[in-house]
C-alpha positions as CSV (number, residue, x, y, z in Angstrom):
1,M,81.8,104.4,89.1
2,A,84.0,101.5,90.2
3,R,84.0,100.4,93.9
4,A,87.8,100.8,94.0
5,V,90.7,101.5,91.5
6,L,94.0,99.9,92.3
7,F,97.3,100.6,90.5
8,G,100.1,98.3,89.4
9,T,102.9,97.8,86.9
10,P,101.6,96.8,83.4
11,V,103.8,93.9,82.4
12,S,101.6,92.5,79.5
13,P,99.5,94.9,77.5
14,G,95.8,94.6,76.8
15,I,92.4,95.0,78.4
16,A,90.6,92.1,80.2
17,I,87.1,92.2,81.6
18,G,85.8,89.3,83.8
19,R,85.1,88.0,87.2
20,A,87.9,87.7,89.8
21,R,89.1,84.1,90.4
22,F,91.4,83.7,93.4
23,M,94.3,81.3,93.5
24,H,96.3,80.3,96.6
25,K,93.9,82.1,98.9
26,L,94.8,79.9,101.8
27,R,93.9,80.2,105.5
28,Q,96.2,82.3,107.6
29,D,99.2,80.2,108.7
30,E,98.8,78.8,112.1
31,E,101.2,80.8,114.3
32,R,101.3,78.0,116.9
33,H,104.1,77.1,119.3
34,I,104.7,73.4,119.8
35,L,106.1,71.1,122.5
36,P,109.5,69.5,122.0
37,A,107.7,66.1,121.5
38,E,106.0,67.6,118.5
39,V,109.1,68.7,116.6
40,S,109.6,65.4,114.7
41,A,106.0,65.3,113.5
42,E,106.1,68.9,112.3
43,Q,109.4,68.3,110.5
44,E,108.2,65.2,108.9
45,A,105.0,67.1,107.7
46,L,107.3,69.6,106.0
47,R,109.4,67.0,104.4
48,A,106.3,65.2,103.1
49,A,104.9,68.5,101.8
50,A,108.2,69.0,99.9
51,E,107.9,65.5,98.4
52,G,104.3,66.2,97.4
53,V,105.2,69.5,95.8
54,R,108.0,67.9,93.7
55,A,105.6,65.1,92.6
56,S,102.9,67.6,91.5
57,L,105.4,69.8,89.7
58,Q,106.8,66.7,87.9
59,A,103.2,65.9,86.8
60,T,102.7,69.4,85.6
61,M,106.0,69.5,83.7
62,D,105.2,66.3,81.9
63,N,102.0,67.9,80.6
64,V,103.5,71.2,79.4
65,P,102.5,71.6,75.7
66,E,105.3,71.6,73.1
67,D,104.7,75.3,72.2
68,L,105.5,76.2,75.8
69,A,108.3,73.7,76.3
70,E,110.8,76.3,77.4
71,Y,108.8,76.5,80.7
72,R,109.8,73.0,81.7
73,E,113.2,74.4,82.7
74,V,111.5,76.9,85.0
75,I,109.3,74.2,86.6
76,A,112.3,72.0,87.0
77,A,114.2,74.8,88.8
78,Q,111.2,75.1,91.2
79,M,111.3,71.3,91.8
80,E,115.0,71.7,92.8
81,M,114.1,74.6,95.0
82,A,111.5,72.4,96.8
83,R,114.5,70.3,98.0
84,D,117.0,73.2,98.3
85,A,118.8,73.1,101.6
86,K,118.6,76.8,102.2
87,L,114.8,76.7,102.2
88,L,114.1,73.3,103.8
89,N,116.9,73.2,106.4
90,A,116.2,76.8,107.5
91,A,112.5,76.0,108.1
92,L,113.4,72.6,109.8
93,S,115.8,74.4,112.0
94,R,113.2,77.0,113.0
95,I,110.8,74.2,114.0
96,E,113.4,72.7,116.2
97,H,115.0,75.7,117.8
98,K,112.0,78.1,118.0
99,L,109.5,75.4,118.7
100,I,107.0,76.6,116.2
101,A,104.6,74.8,113.8
102,A,105.7,73.9,110.3
103,P,103.5,76.5,108.4
104,W,104.8,79.3,110.6
105,A,108.4,78.2,110.2
106,L,108.0,78.0,106.5
107,R,106.4,81.4,106.2
108,L,109.2,83.0,108.1
109,T,111.9,81.3,106.0
110,V,110.2,82.2,102.7
111,E,109.9,85.8,103.8
112,E,113.6,86.0,104.7
113,L,114.7,84.6,101.4
114,C,112.4,86.8,99.4
115,A,113.6,89.8,101.3
116,L,117.2,88.9,100.3
117,F,116.3,88.8,96.6
118,R,114.2,91.9,96.7
119,G,117.1,93.8,98.1
120,M,119.1,93.2,94.9
121,D,119.7,96.0,92.4
122,D,119.3,93.9,89.2
123,P,115.5,93.8,88.4
124,Y,115.8,90.3,86.8
125,L,117.4,88.9,90.0
126,R,115.0,90.8,92.2
127,D,112.1,89.2,90.5
128,R,113.5,85.7,91.2
129,A,112.0,86.1,94.6
130,Q,108.9,85.0,92.7
131,D,110.3,81.5,92.4
132,I,110.8,81.2,96.2
133,R,107.4,82.6,96.9
134,A,105.8,80.2,94.4
135,V,107.4,77.2,96.0
136,G,106.4,78.5,99.4
137,L,102.8,78.9,98.4
138,R,102.7,75.3,97.1
139,L,104.3,74.0,100.3
140,R,101.7,76.0,102.4
141,K,99.0,74.4,100.3
142,H,100.3,70.9,101.1
143,L,100.6,71.7,104.8
144,A,97.1,73.2,105.1
145,V,94.7,71.2,107.2
146,G,91.7,70.3,105.0
147,P,91.2,71.4,101.4
148,A,92.7,74.6,100.1
149,D,90.4,77.6,99.8
150,A,91.4,78.2,96.2
151,P,88.6,77.0,93.9
152,E,89.0,75.0,90.8
153,I,89.0,77.6,88.1
154,A,86.8,76.2,85.3
155,D,84.9,79.4,84.2
156,P,86.5,82.3,82.3
157,G,87.8,84.9,84.6
158,V,90.7,87.1,85.8
159,L,93.3,85.3,88.0
160,V,94.0,87.1,91.3
161,A,96.9,86.0,93.4
162,E,99.8,87.0,95.5
163,D,102.0,85.4,92.9
164,L,101.9,82.9,90.1
165,S,104.4,80.6,88.6
166,P,104.5,78.9,85.2
167,A,103.5,75.6,87.0
168,D,100.4,77.4,88.4
169,V,99.3,78.6,85.1
170,M,100.0,75.3,83.3
171,E,97.6,73.6,85.7
172,L,94.8,75.8,84.5
173,N,92.6,75.7,81.5
174,L,94.3,78.7,79.7
175,D,91.1,79.3,77.7
176,C,89.6,80.4,81.0
177,V,92.3,82.9,81.9
178,L,91.2,86.4,80.6
179,G,93.7,88.4,82.6
180,I,96.2,88.1,85.5
181,L,96.6,90.3,88.6
182,T,99.3,89.8,91.2
183,T,100.6,91.6,94.2
184,E,104.2,90.5,93.6
185,G,106.5,90.4,90.7
186,G,107.6,92.9,88.0
187,P,108.4,93.2,84.3
188,T,111.0,90.4,84.3
189,S,109.1,87.9,86.6
190,H,108.0,84.6,85.2
191,T,104.4,85.7,85.4
192,A,105.2,88.7,83.2
193,I,107.2,86.6,80.7
194,L,104.5,83.9,80.5
195,S,101.6,86.3,80.2
196,R,103.3,88.2,77.4
197,S,104.0,85.0,75.5
198,L,100.3,83.9,76.0
199,H,99.1,87.4,75.1
200,I,97.2,87.7,78.4
201,P,96.8,91.2,79.9
202,C,98.6,91.3,83.2
203,L,99.4,93.8,86.0
204,A,102.0,93.0,88.7
205,G,102.7,94.7,92.0
206,V,99.1,95.7,92.5
207,T,99.0,97.3,95.9
208,G,96.3,96.0,98.3
209,L,95.0,93.6,95.7
210,V,94.3,90.4,97.7
211,A,93.0,92.4,100.7
212,V,90.6,94.6,98.7
213,A,89.4,92.4,95.8
214,R,86.5,90.0,96.3
215,D,86.1,86.7,94.7
216,D,83.7,86.5,91.8
217,E,83.2,90.3,91.5
218,H,83.6,92.0,88.1
219,V,87.1,93.5,87.5
220,I,88.6,95.4,84.6
221,V,92.4,94.9,84.0
222,D,93.9,97.9,82.1
223,G,97.2,96.5,81.0
224,L,97.8,99.8,79.0
225,G,97.2,102.4,81.7
226,G,98.3,100.3,84.7
227,C,95.1,100.1,86.8
228,V,92.4,97.6,87.8
229,L,88.8,98.6,88.4
230,L,86.9,96.6,91.0
231,D,83.2,96.2,90.6
232,P,82.9,98.7,87.7
233,D,79.6,100.2,86.7
234,E,77.9,99.9,83.3
235,A,79.6,103.1,82.0
236,D,83.0,101.7,82.9
237,L,82.2,98.3,81.3
238,A,81.0,99.9,78.1
239,R,84.0,102.3,77.8
240,Y,86.6,99.5,78.4
241,E,84.9,97.0,76.2
242,N,85.2,99.5,73.3
243,R,88.8,100.1,74.2
244,R,89.5,96.4,74.3
245,R,88.1,95.9,70.8
246,E,90.2,98.8,69.5
247,Y,93.4,97.5,71.1
248,M,92.8,93.9,69.8
249,A,92.4,95.2,66.3
250,W,95.5,97.3,66.6
251,E,97.6,94.4,68.0
252,E,96.4,92.1,65.2
253,L,97.6,94.7,62.7
254,T,101.0,95.0,64.2
255,L,101.4,91.2,64.4
256,Q,100.5,90.9,60.7
257,T,103.2,93.4,59.8
258,A,105.8,92.3,62.4
259,H,108.2,90.9,59.8
260,W,108.1,94.1,57.6
261,P,111.2,96.2,57.9
262,A,111.2,99.0,60.5
263,E,111.7,101.7,57.9
264,M,110.7,105.3,58.5
265,C,108.6,107.2,56.0
266,D,111.7,108.8,54.5
267,G,113.5,105.5,54.0
268,V,115.7,105.4,57.2
269,R,116.0,101.9,58.4
270,V,116.1,101.0,62.1
271,V,117.2,97.7,63.6
272,V,114.8,96.4,66.2
273,Q,116.0,93.6,68.3
274,A,114.6,91.6,71.2
275,N,115.7,91.5,74.9
276,L,115.6,88.0,76.3
277,E,115.6,87.3,80.0
278,S,116.5,83.7,79.6
279,S,116.0,80.8,77.2
280,D,112.3,80.7,78.4
281,E,111.6,83.4,75.9
282,L,113.6,82.0,73.0
283,A,110.7,81.1,70.8
284,S,109.1,84.5,71.1
285,A,112.0,86.5,69.4
286,P,111.6,85.1,65.8
287,R,107.8,85.3,66.1
288,S,108.0,89.0,67.1
289,G,109.8,90.0,63.9
290,A,112.9,91.0,65.8
291,D,116.1,91.5,63.9
292,G,118.1,89.3,66.3
293,V,118.7,89.6,70.1
294,G,120.2,92.8,71.4
295,L,120.5,91.6,75.0
296,Y,120.5,88.0,76.2
297,R,120.8,87.9,80.0
298,T,123.0,85.1,81.2
299,E,122.2,85.2,84.9
300,F,119.4,82.5,85.1
301,A,121.8,79.6,84.8
302,Y,123.7,80.8,88.0
303,L,120.6,80.8,90.2
304,K,120.0,77.1,90.3
305,G,121.1,74.6,92.9
306,R,124.7,74.6,91.6
307,L,127.0,76.7,89.5
308,P,126.9,75.7,85.8
309,D,129.9,74.1,84.2
310,E,131.2,74.9,80.8
311,Q,129.1,72.2,79.1
312,D,125.9,73.5,80.7
313,L,126.6,77.0,79.4
314,L,127.7,75.8,76.0
315,T,124.5,73.8,75.6
316,E,122.4,76.9,76.5
317,Y,124.4,79.4,74.4
318,A,124.7,77.2,71.3
319,T,121.0,76.5,71.4
320,V,120.2,80.2,71.5
321,A,122.7,81.0,68.7
322,Q,121.3,78.3,66.5
323,K,117.7,79.4,67.1
324,I,118.4,83.0,66.3
325,A,120.8,82.5,63.4
326,P,121.6,84.1,61.0
327,E,120.6,87.1,63.1
328,R,123.0,88.2,65.8
329,V,122.7,87.4,69.5
330,V,124.4,89.7,72.0
331,F,125.2,87.8,75.2
332,R,125.7,90.1,78.2
333,T,128.2,88.4,80.5
334,L,127.3,87.7,84.1
335,D,125.9,90.8,85.7
336,V,125.5,89.9,89.3
337,G,127.4,90.8,92.4
338,A,128.7,88.3,94.9
339,D,126.0,89.3,97.3
340,K,123.4,88.3,94.8
341,M,124.7,84.8,94.0
342,L,123.2,82.5,96.7
343,H,125.2,79.5,95.5
344,A,128.5,81.3,94.8
345,Q,131.4,80.0,96.9
346,A,132.8,83.5,97.5
347,A,129.7,85.4,98.7
348,L,130.4,88.9,100.1
349,K,128.5,91.1,102.4
350,E,128.4,94.6,100.9
351,P,126.6,97.6,102.4
352,N,125.8,99.1,99.0
353,P,125.8,96.4,96.3
354,A,124.6,98.8,93.6
355,L,128.0,100.5,93.9
356,G,130.0,97.4,94.8
357,L,131.4,94.3,93.2
358,R,129.0,93.7,90.4
359,G,129.1,93.1,86.6
360,I,132.6,93.2,85.1
361,R,134.1,94.0,88.5
362,F,132.8,90.7,89.9
363,C,133.9,88.7,86.8
364,L,137.4,90.1,86.8
365,R,137.7,89.3,90.6
366,H,136.3,85.8,90.1
367,Q,138.1,84.8,86.9
368,G,137.4,81.1,87.3
369,L,133.7,81.7,86.8
370,F,134.3,84.3,84.1
371,R,136.7,82.2,82.0
372,T,134.3,79.3,82.1
373,Q,131.6,81.6,80.7
374,L,133.9,83.1,78.0
375,R,135.0,79.7,76.9
376,A,131.4,78.6,76.5
377,L,130.6,81.7,74.5
378,M,133.6,81.3,72.2
379,R,132.7,77.7,71.6
380,A,129.1,78.7,70.9
381,G,130.4,81.3,68.4
382,V,130.8,78.6,65.8
383,Q,127.1,77.8,66.1
384,G,125.7,81.2,65.0
385,N,126.2,84.9,65.0
386,V,127.4,85.7,68.5
387,A,128.6,88.9,70.1
388,I,129.7,89.5,73.7
389,M,128.8,92.6,75.8
390,L,130.4,93.6,79.1
391,P,128.3,95.2,81.8
392,M,129.2,97.8,84.4
393,I,132.3,99.1,82.6
394,S,133.9,102.1,84.2
395,G,137.4,102.1,82.7
396,L,139.4,101.2,79.5
397,D,141.6,98.8,81.4
398,E,138.6,96.5,82.1
399,V,138.0,96.0,78.3
400,Q,141.7,95.5,77.7
401,Q,141.8,92.8,80.4
402,V,138.9,91.0,78.8
403,R,140.6,91.1,75.4
404,G,143.7,89.6,77.0
405,I,141.8,86.8,78.7
406,M,140.0,86.0,75.4
407,Q,143.3,85.7,73.6
408,E,144.6,83.3,76.3
409,L,141.4,81.3,76.0
410,H,141.7,81.1,72.2
411,Q,145.2,79.6,72.6
412,E,143.9,77.2,75.2
413,L,140.9,76.0,73.1
414,A,143.1,75.7,70.0
415,A,145.6,73.5,72.0
416,R,142.7,71.3,73.1
417,G,141.4,71.0,69.5
418,L,138.0,72.4,70.4
419,P,136.1,74.3,67.7
420,H,135.5,77.9,68.6
421,A,135.4,81.4,67.3
422,P,138.9,82.9,67.8
423,T,137.5,86.4,67.9
424,L,134.0,87.6,68.6
425,P,132.6,91.2,68.4
426,L,133.1,92.7,71.9
427,G,131.0,95.6,73.1
428,V,130.3,97.3,76.3
429,M,127.3,98.6,78.3
430,I,127.4,102.3,78.8
431,E,125.6,102.6,82.1
432,T,128.0,104.4,84.5
433,P,128.9,108.1,84.4
434,A,132.6,107.1,84.1
435,A,131.9,105.2,80.9
436,A,129.8,108.0,79.5
437,I,132.5,110.5,80.1
438,I,135.3,108.5,78.5
439,C,133.1,106.9,75.8
440,D,135.4,108.4,73.1
441,A,138.3,106.2,74.3
442,L,136.0,103.2,74.9
443,A,134.8,103.5,71.3
444,R,138.3,103.0,70.0
445,E,138.6,99.8,72.0
446,C,135.1,98.3,71.3
447,D,133.1,96.9,68.4
448,F,129.8,98.4,69.6
449,F,128.0,100.2,72.4
450,S,124.8,99.4,74.1
451,I,123.4,102.0,76.4
452,G,121.7,100.7,79.5
453,T,119.4,103.6,80.2
454,N,118.0,102.2,83.4
455,D,121.3,102.2,85.3
456,L,122.7,105.2,83.5
457,I,119.8,107.4,84.7
458,H,120.1,105.8,88.1
459,Y,123.8,106.7,88.5
460,I,123.6,110.1,86.7
461,M,120.8,111.3,89.0
462,G,122.3,109.7,92.0
463,I,119.2,107.7,93.0
464,D,117.9,104.3,93.9
465,R,115.2,103.9,91.3
466,N,113.4,101.4,93.6
467,N,113.1,104.1,96.4
468,R,109.7,105.6,96.1
469,H,110.8,108.7,97.9
470,V,113.2,109.7,95.0
471,A,111.3,108.0,92.2
472,Y,110.4,111.5,90.8
473,L,114.1,111.9,89.9
474,N,114.1,108.9,87.6
475,E,113.7,111.3,84.7
476,P,115.0,110.4,81.3
477,L,114.4,113.9,79.9
478,H,116.6,115.6,82.5
479,P,119.2,117.7,80.6
480,A,122.1,115.7,82.2
481,V,120.6,112.5,80.8
482,V,119.7,113.6,77.3
483,R,123.1,115.4,76.8
484,S,124.9,112.3,78.1
485,L,123.0,110.1,75.6
486,K,123.9,112.4,72.7
487,H,127.6,112.5,73.8
488,I,127.7,108.7,73.8
489,I,126.0,108.3,70.4
490,D,128.2,110.9,68.7
491,A,131.4,109.3,70.2
492,A,130.4,105.9,68.9
493,H,129.7,107.2,65.4
494,R,132.9,109.1,65.2
495,E,134.8,105.8,65.6
496,G,132.5,104.0,63.1
497,I,130.8,101.7,65.6
498,G,127.1,101.1,66.1
499,V,125.2,102.1,69.2
500,S,122.0,100.5,70.5
501,V,119.8,101.1,73.5
502,C,118.4,98.2,75.5
503,G,116.9,99.9,78.6
504,E,113.3,100.8,79.2
505,L,113.6,104.0,77.3
506,A,113.9,102.1,74.1
507,S,110.5,100.4,74.5
508,D,108.8,103.7,75.3
509,P,107.6,105.2,72.1
510,L,108.2,108.7,73.3
511,G,111.7,107.8,74.4
512,M,112.4,105.8,71.2
513,A,111.5,108.7,68.9
514,L,113.9,110.9,70.9
515,L,116.7,108.3,70.7
516,L,116.2,107.8,66.9
517,G,116.5,111.6,66.5
518,M,119.8,111.5,68.3
519,G,121.1,108.9,65.9
520,V,120.7,105.5,67.7
521,D,121.2,102.7,65.2
522,T,119.4,99.9,67.1
523,I,116.8,99.5,69.8
524,S,115.9,96.4,71.7
525,A,112.9,95.6,73.8
526,A,110.9,92.6,75.2
527,P,109.6,90.5,72.3
528,R,106.0,91.4,73.0
529,F,106.7,95.1,72.3
530,V,108.7,94.6,69.1
531,P,105.8,94.5,66.6
532,G,104.2,97.6,68.0
533,L,107.5,99.5,68.0
534,K,108.2,98.5,64.4
535,H,104.7,99.7,63.5
536,L,105.4,103.0,65.2
537,I,108.8,103.5,63.4
538,R,107.1,103.0,60.0
539,Q,104.9,106.1,60.8
540,L,107.8,108.4,61.8
541,K,110.0,110.6,59.8
542,S,113.7,110.9,60.6
543,E,113.6,114.6,60.1
544,T,110.8,115.0,62.7
545,C,112.7,112.9,65.2
546,M,115.9,114.9,64.6
547,E,114.1,118.2,65.1
548,L,112.5,116.9,68.3
549,A,115.9,115.7,69.6
550,H,117.4,119.1,68.9
551,S,114.6,120.9,70.8
552,V,114.9,118.7,73.8
553,L,118.7,119.0,73.9
554,M,118.4,122.7,73.9
555,S,115.9,122.7,76.7
556,T,116.6,122.9,80.4
557,D,112.9,122.6,81.4
558,V,112.0,118.9,81.9
559,A,108.2,119.6,81.9
560,A,108.5,121.6,78.6
561,S,110.6,118.8,77.1
562,R,107.9,116.2,78.0
563,R,105.2,118.3,76.5
564,M,107.2,118.7,73.2
565,V,107.8,115.0,72.9
566,R,104.1,114.1,73.7
567,E,102.7,116.7,71.3
568,T,105.0,115.6,68.5
569,L,104.0,111.9,68.8
570,H,100.3,112.7,69.2
571,Q,100.4,114.6,65.9
572,T,101.8,111.4,64.3
573,L,99.9,108.7,66.0
574,G,96.9,110.3,67.6
575,P,94.8,107.9,69.8
576,E,97.0,105.0,68.7
577,L,99.8,106.2,71.0
578,A,97.9,104.9,74.0
579,F,98.3,101.3,72.7
580,H,102.0,101.3,73.2
581,T,102.5,100.1,76.8
582,T,105.3,102.1,78.2
583,S,106.8,102.8,81.6
584,L,108.9,106.0,81.7
585,L,107.3,108.8,79.8
586,T,103.8,107.9,78.8
587,H,102.9,107.1,82.4
588,S,104.9,109.9,84.0
589,Q,103.2,112.8,85.5
590,P,102.9,116.0,83.3
């Protein structure tokens, strides 16, 4: 029996067995008050640390291999953060006005900025706290007196850390990294994205990890079940070693067949696309066998030291369109609220940003930003197969306003003689109850629907899905949720437009089977999960999925619905079902 079992979020599937190797395990920051005469020296030490961090990151970026070249952009962003005024000036000010040592001032500043990001509703933006923490850890290392406690990792093992950045991983011998465990981060963090691209099992958000784990002890990372076993016994090791071999064989099979069509046993074809968090993941979509990109998040460009101009955005969007062509890329327009844009000029303070000025509401309020993005998308439209998707829609007038703006931009670009796509397919995210209720009217105004199940469940159930006290209500099989989904899908099909699902429910095999039974045309998920989902689809029958959907739609008992879905999939997949890393249904309580 293991000494301890900890739980976290599985962000990259697989099983890893090895010895714990700590990174960034520094001495506790010196909480020391200083004399006024010491202020200059402490401030200079922090400035020198920032210069040292930038130099080490530059050296790391220069050595990034070509097959991981997309991570140079992430490392460059962290180099900029190491000189960002919000971080350095705030810490320097604390040294001067609170008369505290540089390490203490730095820690307080990093914690403050991380808390700001963690309070954001959008999971992608929330995970950007990882960038701040990663830079903070590097600065702490440079400020530390004497050598850092983190050993040089030369032997194969499982990385254990509060957090990791791409730069951290690039400085390691990747052949020695068997698995990754962090106390911070989530499914859209850089650690998650990088570990999936490198096929390294990874758990994020592991509670109590750094305090409980011991350096060099045996650990088992269960990236399928979401747990880590510390100091496992022989029975644990034998059981998980067998499971690791089984999973590796299964994954190899799905990769070999990734480019086969996702066609059910009775001939029904399903489009499976990739969700990309940023251009960091661009190379992974074609390798996964994805039929294009169903959701490209455009927020990353707005989180750097300055707001991007039209040329910056055009370069990014055109590159993405060219790489994915001839398949389609669906670009979701900026989905942040003013409170979440640290570098926006018109920052607002909202008591409840989840229900505030976010998504299309923010874009229509700040049309200068929005028009710049739309012009770049229209110009990129001549470089590939581009579509535009609007987030947080709650009324028909919002879509009509955007169509009017795009018509004006077409005339403007034509007058300037700039090549562009005069019209692009325009779709909406169905993620608010208002949009779900009036979806019949929206379907007549749009070219496609994409259902954002994460937010839709959040708003239908009236919960903050990040609040552990009400997490039990984050239930996709609640009758209100499944009936809303069916209503949306039917409304889209009556008007002859396609409907896709890009939320977590689409990457959950149990949820996906239900969605296909309700008539969804397209699903999209993180590239790492695409081969497995296509493999699953090829084992399903459309008739079985439709019967399952009918039974769930008729049910008012959530527990009974969950049992029906699980039993149906187990009859089809058997033990193989456990190899599909999921988050909503497979890991929910019975």
